[in-house]
N, C-alpha and C positions, 0 to 999 in steps of 0.2 A: 504493500500500500504506500509506503514511504517513497519507493522508487517511482510509482505512478504519479503521485502528487508532485514530485519534483519535476518530472517530465512535463506535466501540465504547466507548472509555473515557468519553466524555461520558455515555453511557447508564448506565455503572456509577456514576460519581460522582454523577449526579443521581438515581440510582435508576431502576428500571424504570418504564414508564408507569403512571399511577395507575389500575390495573385493580382496584378495590377489591373485596374479598370480601364486605364488608358494604355496606350502602347508606349508613350514617350518616357521610358524608364532609362536613366543613364546607365550605360554599360560600355565597356571597351569596344572600339570599332572592330577589333579582331575577334570578338566573342561570337560564338554561334550557338543558337538554341539546340538543345539536345533533349530527347525524351528522358534520358537518364537523369537529368537534373530536375525533372518535374516532382513536386511534392506528392505524397500519397493522396489517394482519393478520400474525400470526406464521407465516411460510411454513414454517419448520422444524418447526412443530407441525401443519402442514397445516390451520391454522385456517380456518374458513369459517362463514358465516351461512346457516342454513337456516330456512325459514318454515313454521309449522304452524298449522292452524286449531284454536282451542279455544273451547268454550262454557262459560261460567261464570255464576254468579248472584251478585248483591250482597246486602246486608243486607235489602233489601226484597223479595227474591225475583225481581227483574228479571233476566232472562237475556239475554246478548248473546254473539254469536260474533265473535271477533277473530282476526286473523293476528298471531302473535307471533314474534319472532326467537329462534332457538336457536343459540348459539355452539357449534361442534363443534371439538374438538381430537382428534387421533388419531396413533397410532404409525405408523412406516414399515411398509410391507407391506400385504398384502391382508386379514389377519385370518382369521376373525372374532376380535375382541377383546372382553373383558368390558367392562361399562358402568358408569360413575359418572354419576348425575344430580346436578348441583349447584344448590341453591336459594339465590338471593341474599337479602339482607336488605331492610329497609324503612326509608328515611330518616325522620327526624322531619319534622314538617309543614313547617317552614320551608325544608327542603333538598330536598324531594321533586321539585320541578320540575327540579333540576339532576342528578337521578340518571339515569345513562346505562344503556346495555345491559350485561348481565352478561357480563363477559369475564375470568374468573379465571385469567389466564395463569400467574401464579407457581405456584398450586396445580396447575394442569393440567400443568405441566412435571414435577412430581413424579409425578403419576398416570400420565401418558403414559409416562414412563420405567418405571413399574411395569407397564405393559402394558395400560392402560385406554384406551378411548375416553371422553372427557369431553364431556357435553352439558349446557349451561347455558342454560335458558330464561329470557328476560326476560318476566316475567309481565304479564298485563293490568293496566294502570294505571301502567306505568312506561315511560320513554323514548318509543318510537314510539307507544304507546297511552295516554300520560299525558293526563288531563283528561276530565271528563265522566262517566266510569264507573269506579268504584273498588270492585272486589269484595272488597278487603281492608280496607275501612273497617268497623270492628267497633262503631261507635257511641261516644258519649262515655263517659268512665270509669264514671260511676255507672250507666249503662244498657248496658254493653258486652255483646255477644254474640259468642262466639268461634267457634262452629261454622261459620257461613257463610264466614268468612274462611279457616279451615283447610281447609274443603272445596274452596274455590277454589284454594288452593295445591296440595293433593294432586291435584286434577283435572288441573292443568297439568303436574305432574311425571309423572303417568301417561300423559297425552297425548304427552309427550316419549318415554316408553318405547314407546308404541304406534308412533310414527314410527320409532324406532330399529329396531323389528322388521322394517321394510321395507328396511333397509340391509344389504347383504351383508357389510360389514366389522364389524358389531356382533353380539355374542353376548349375547342378553338372557335366556339360561337361568339366569344367575347375575349379578345386578347389585346395586349399592350406591347408596343415596341419602344425600347429605350436604348440610348447609346451615349458613349463618352467621346469627346473630341471629334475625330473624323467619323466615329460611329454615330454621333449626333446628327451629322449631315446625312448619313445613311438611313437613319431612322426617319427623318423628315422626308427623304426621298421615297421611303417605303410608304409613308402616308399619302404621297402624291399619286401612288398607284391605286389608291382607294380600294384596298383589298377587303374581301368579305370578312366580317367579324372584328376588324380593327376598331377599337373604341378610343384610343388615346396614345399620345407620344410624350416621352420625357427626354429632353435634350440637355445633356450635361456637358457644358463647356464646348458645345459643338462648333465646328469650323474646319477649315482646311488651309494649308499654305503657310503655317506659322513655323518659325525657327527661333527659339528663345536664345540661342547662342549667337548666331550671325546677325539676325535682325529682330531683336526683342521688341515685342509689342507692335510690330509692323508687318502683318501677314501679307503675303503676295496678293495683290489686286483685290482688296476687300470689297471694292465697289462691284466687281464682277460677281462675287459670291452673293452680295445683296440682291443684284438683279436676278441671279439664278434662283435664290430663295423666293423672290417675288413671283417668279413663274411657277415654281413648285406649289406655292400656296394656293394658286388658282384651282388646283386639282385636288387639294387636300380637304377632307370633310370632317376631321375629328379635332377635338381640343388638344392643345399642346402646352407643355410646361417647359420653360427655358430657364436654366440656372447657370450663372456665371459668377466669377470672383474678380474684384477690382485689380488685383495684382497678377492677373494672368499674363505671363510673359510671351505666350503664343499670339494672343489677339489684342492685348491691351484692354482698357476699360470702355473705350468709345465704340469700337467697331461692333461688338455684340448688340449694342443698343440700335445701331443703324440696321443690322441684319434683322432684328426683330421688327423694326418699323417697316422694313421691306416686306416681311412676311404679312404684316397687317395690310399693307397697301395691296398685296395680291389677293386679299380676301381670306387669309388664314386666321384661325382663332387661336388665341394663346394667352398665356400668363407669363410675365417676365420678372425675374429677380436677379439683381446684381448685389452680391454679398460683399461685405468689407473684406480687406485682405486676409488671406489664410496662409500662414507659414511664409516661406521664401518664394514659393511658386504657386500662385492661385489656380493654375491649370490643374493641380492635383488636389483641389479643394474637395473633390468627391471622395478622396481617400482620407483626408485629414480634417475635414470639417463636417462630419456626419451629424453631429448634434444639431447643426443648423439646417442642412438641406434635406435630410431624410424625413423629418416631421413635415416639411413642406410637400415633399413627394407623397407622403402618406395621406395628407389631406386631399391632394389631387386625385389619388386613386380612390379614396373614400367617395369623392364626388362622382366618380365614374361608376360607383356601385359596389366596389370591392371593400367592404367595411369591416372585414375581419382584422383585428389589430395585428400589426406587424411589429410594433414596438413592445418590448417587455414591460409589463406594468410595474410601477414602483410601489412595493408594499410599505406600509407605515412602520415606524419604529415599534418594536414588539415588547421591549422591556425584558427580553430573555436574559440579557447579560450586558455588562458594561463593555464598551468597545475595546478596552484594553485588558479584558479578562481572558487571557489565553486558555485557561483551564476549561472554560465552558464551550469552546469550539468543538463540535462533535466530529467523530469519524477520522480525525487526523492524529497521527502519532505526536507525542510530546515534542520530539525533535523537530518535526515539520512545523508545528505551531511556534516553537521557540524561534525558528528561523524565518519561515515564509509569512506566517500570519503577523509576526512582530513587524516585519518590514511593511506589510500592508498598513498596520496601525500608524506607523511613522510616516507614511506617504501622505502627500497633500491631496485634498479633493480637487476635482471630482475623481472618485474611485469606487470600485465595487469588488466584492469577494463572493464567489459562488462555490457551492459544494454539491456533490452527488452522493447517493446512498452507497455507492461502490468505492468511495474514498478518493474519487477524482476531485480536483479543484481547479479554479482559475481565478486570477485577479488581474485587474487592469487599472490604469489611471489615465487621466486626460480625456480627450475627445472620445465619445462613444464608449465610455468605460463600462457601463452596465452590460451592453450587448457584447462587448469583447470578452468580458469575464464569463458570461454564459457560453459564448461561442467556444472558447478554449476548453471549458469544463466539459461541454457536451460532445466535443470531438471524440471522447473516449467511450461513447456509446450508451450512456445512461442519462436520464433527465436530471437537470441540475436546478437548484434553487439558490436565491441570494441568501448569504449569511449576513452580509453587511453592505450598506450603501453609504458612501461618504463616512461620517463618523457615527452612524446609527446602526445598531444591530437590529435586523429585521426578521431573524430566524424564529420560527415557532416549531414546537414539537407536535407534529400533526401525523 
C-alpha cells in the first residue's frame, strides 16, 4: 500500500503525463515521436486506440487514404453516451516531428464525468503518419490557401463521427466538436459543413499561422483568416464558444477579437471570452488555467442540454478531524502520512487531497487542484473521495 500511495503522489507532484491539448509543445528539433514513449492507457477512463481509414487531399489536390488512430475515452456503463470530437493543434515547423498522438486525458476526465464519450483523432501528417504527405500545409505566408487545409481537418472529424455511429455505446444524434489552436479552426470548419447531429462548437485559442519565437503575436495574414472565418460562418448553424488569453504569443490579444467579429459578420452565432494573462504563454491557457475556462465551457454545454455535472462537487467541511491531525487520515501507513500528507498540510491553497478505499491517493495544488487530485487517485482503478480541500477536512465515515 505504501508503494502504491507513493507512486500516486509522484504523479501528482510531477504533474500528469504530458498529454498536450495543443501541438505546440517545445521539444528539440531533432526529436521524433515514438510509440515507445507514449504513457500507458488510462484504464479508469476505458481509454483505447481505434483505427479508421480517411481520405484527404493536400494543397495540390493529391488525394491519399491513410489509417489514423483515434483515442477513445468513455464513461462506465453501456450507454449510449453523447459524443465530443476533439481536434488537436499543429506544432510549429521545428517541433512537428516530435508531436505525438492526440490523447487529451485531462480534458477527457472532465467530459467523461459529464457523460460524454470523447474521441480524439490524430490527423494525417502527425505521429504515425508524419512525413511525406501533409494535407494541412497551406503554403507559405504570402501565397497561403486555407480551404484545402480546413477541408482536410473537417473531413477527418466527420470520418470520426461516421465511425462512432457504428459503436453501440455512442449516441451521435447530438454531438459537440471542440479543438485547440489549429484544431479550433478545424472545429469551426466542421460546423460549416452543417453535419447531422452537431449541436455546438468550442474553440480554444483557435487560429493558424502563428510563430511565438520568430514573430510573436503577429500571425501570418490575420486578415485572411478573418475573411475565411466570415465565409465559414455563413454555412454554420450551431452556437459556438470562443476562448482566448491576452498573452497568447501565437495570435496576440487583438486578432482573436477581429476573427470573432468576422464570424459574426458572416452570420455565425457565438460567445467570446478573452481571459487575463495565464502563465508565460497564454496559448497554453487551456492546460494551465482550467479553473477559469472549464466552468465557462461547462455552462455552455449545460445550455446545449448536457446538464450532467462534469465538475467534482465541493463537499463542506465535515469536522472529522483537524487539518493537521495526521493520525486521523485513514487507509495510509504512518510513514506515508508523516511524509506525503504532512507536505500537503504545509502546501499553500488552492489544494486538494483524495483517497480511495484501496489505499491509493492523490494530491495537487494550484490550478484545477481538486480535479487533478481525483484524477491521479482514480488512475489506479478505484473510486476516490476528497479527504481535504484547501485547509478543510471534508472526509466522512460513510
